[in-house]
C-alpha positions in Angstrom: -68.6 84.3 31.3 -71.1 84.4 34.2 -73.3 81.6 34.5 -76.8 83.2 35.4 -78.1 80.6 37.6 -75.0 80.0 39.8 -73.5 83.3 39.7 -70.1 82.0 39.0 -67.4 82.8 36.5 -64.6 80.5 35.2 -61.2 82.4 34.7 -58.5 82.0 32.1 -56.8 79.6 34.7 -59.9 77.3 34.4 -60.8 78.0 38.2 -64.4 79.0 39.0 -64.9 81.9 41.0 -67.6 84.3 42.4 -68.9 86.5 39.5 -67.8 89.9 41.0 -64.3 90.0 40.1 -65.0 90.0 36.4 -61.5 88.6 35.6 -59.7 91.7 36.2 -56.5 91.1 37.6 -56.3 93.2 40.7 -60.2 92.3 41.5 -59.1 88.6 41.1 -56.4 88.9 43.5 -58.6 90.6 46.2 -61.1 87.9 45.6 -58.6 84.8 45.8 -56.2 86.1 48.6 -58.0 88.5 50.8 -61.9 88.7 50.8 -63.4 86.5 53.4 -60.2 85.5 55.0 -60.2 85.7 58.6 -58.3 89.0 60.2 -57.4 89.7 63.4 -54.9 92.5 63.2 -56.6 95.8 64.7 -55.0 98.2 62.3 -56.3 96.1 59.3 -59.5 95.8 60.8 -59.8 99.6 61.2 -58.7 99.9 57.5 -61.3 97.5 56.3 -64.0 99.3 58.1 -63.1 102.7 57.0 -62.6 101.8 53.3 -66.2 100.3 53.5 -67.5 103.6 54.6 -65.6 105.4 52.0 -67.0 102.9 49.3 -70.8 103.7 50.2 -72.4 104.9 46.9 -69.3 103.8 44.9 -67.6 100.8 43.5 -65.4 98.8 45.7 -62.8 98.6 42.8 -62.7 102.3 42.8 -61.5 102.0 46.5 -59.4 99.0 45.8 -57.4 101.0 43.3 -56.9 103.7 45.7 -56.1 101.9 48.7 -52.4 102.6 48.7 -53.1 106.4 48.4 -55.7 105.8 51.4 -53.0 103.9 53.6 -50.3 106.8 52.8 -52.9 109.6 53.5 -54.3 108.0 56.9 -51.0 107.0 58.3 -51.4 103.5 57.5 -54.6 103.7 59.7 -52.7 103.9 62.8 -55.3 104.6 65.4 -53.4 106.9 67.5 -51.9 108.9 64.6 -55.4 109.2 62.8 -57.1 110.1 66.1 -54.7 113.2 66.5 -55.7 114.6 63.0 -57.0 118.3 63.2 -59.0 120.5 60.8 -55.8 121.3 59.0 -55.3 117.5 58.3 -59.0 117.5 56.9 -58.1 120.3 54.6 -55.1 118.8 53.5 -56.9 115.5 52.8 -59.8 117.2 50.8 -57.1 118.3 48.4 -55.6 114.8 48.0 -56.7 113.7 44.5 -55.6 110.1 45.2 -58.5 109.4 47.8 -61.9 110.0 47.8 -62.4 113.9 48.7 -65.7 113.6 50.7 -65.5 115.7 53.8 -68.0 113.9 55.7 -66.0 110.4 55.3 -62.9 111.9 55.9 -64.0 113.5 59.4 -65.9 110.2 60.0 -62.4 108.2 59.9 -60.9 110.6 62.5 -63.8 110.4 64.6 -63.9 106.5 64.4 -60.3 106.3 65.2 -60.9 108.1 68.3 -63.9 105.9 69.2 -61.9 102.7 68.3 -59.2 103.9 70.9 -62.2 103.7 73.5 -63.5 100.7 72.3 -60.1 98.9 72.6 -59.9 100.3 76.1 -63.2 98.9 77.1 -63.0 95.6 75.0 -59.5 94.8 74.8 -59.0 95.1 71.1 -61.1 95.6 67.9 -60.4 92.2 67.1 -62.0 90.8 70.3 -65.1 93.0 69.9 -65.7 92.3 66.2 -64.8 88.5 66.5 -67.5 88.5 69.5 -70.2 89.1 66.9 -69.5 86.1 64.7 -72.8 85.0 63.7 -73.5 81.3 64.6 -74.6 78.7 62.1 -78.4 79.2 63.0 -78.0 82.8 61.7 -76.5 81.7 58.2 -77.8 80.2 55.3 -77.0 76.5 55.1 -76.0 76.9 51.4 -74.7 80.0 50.0 -75.9 80.2 46.4 -76.4 83.1 44.2 -79.8 84.0 44.8 -79.2 83.8 48.6 -76.1 86.1 48.3 -78.3 88.8 46.5 -80.4 89.1 49.5 -77.8 89.4 52.0 -77.4 93.4 52.1 -77.6 93.3 55.7 -78.2 90.7 58.2 -79.5 90.5 62.0 -75.6 90.5 63.1 -74.6 93.3 60.9 -77.6 95.3 62.3 -76.8 94.4 65.9 -73.1 95.7 65.5 -74.2 98.9 63.7 -76.7 99.9 66.3 -73.9 99.2 69.0 -71.1 101.2 67.2 -73.5 104.1 66.7 -74.5 104.1 70.5 -70.6 104.5 70.9 -70.3 107.4 68.5 -69.1 105.8 65.4 -70.2 107.2 62.2 -70.6 105.8 58.5 -71.2 102.3 60.1 -74.7 101.4 58.8 -75.9 97.8 58.9 -74.9 97.4 55.0 -71.4 99.0 55.4 -71.0 96.6 58.4 -71.9 93.5 56.6 -69.8 94.2 53.9 -66.9 94.7 56.3 -67.9 91.2 58.0 -67.4 89.8 54.4 -64.2 91.5 53.8 -62.7 90.5 57.2 -63.7 86.9 57.3 -66.3 87.2 59.9 -68.7 85.5 57.4 -67.5 83.5 54.3 -69.8 84.6 51.4 -67.8 82.9 48.6 -70.6 81.2 46.7 -71.0 77.3 46.6 -69.0 76.1 43.6 -66.3 78.9 43.9 -63.0 77.4 44.0 -61.9 79.2 47.1 -65.0 78.7 49.3 -63.7 75.6 50.8 -60.1 77.1 51.2 -61.4 79.8 53.1 -63.4 77.6 55.1 -60.4 75.7 56.2 -58.6 79.1 57.1 -61.7 79.9 59.2 -61.1 76.4 61.1 -57.7 77.1 61.7 -58.1 80.8 62.9 -57.5 81.4 66.6 -60.4 83.5 67.8 -59.3 86.3 70.3 -60.6 85.5 73.6 
């Protein structure tokens, strides 16, 4: 049951977690083992950003449950392979009931693969680029309670990244989408104070070697 003032929920295992997983097993596994943990692998970063774009206007749970279908459809988000997709591939994907059949988002994924290759050539890697934008302590709330989390649909950092990516030709990378990506890849830790996993993820972030 969600505690309305804190936004926390106690699972059947007795652990207190952020409310949004709703005790659904697959959603809980994502909350516990993936959301907020730092990521440096370029393929996984590209995947997370693309899936956040597909999620726009939909439930993240819908995307999560289709993730393996997305990986199969988009060559496990290999930049070089996706960048070579043609109009025939777009037509093929529009017939794939296992993913979100949205022409604009499919074309955006192909476009962004090409833009990601260009970005890697200039910045060294996607990892180096995104971790360069990690917000400093002065940009983050000192304590992340439920009320504060509800105000963080976008931030100064996500707006900066969004503007820069759009200048580079990326699409479906608005500030809200970018902030959700920042949460997913561990650029910020938005597990609420009192969540059993918040401090564990803070330890992961302290141990994580930021790309230079």
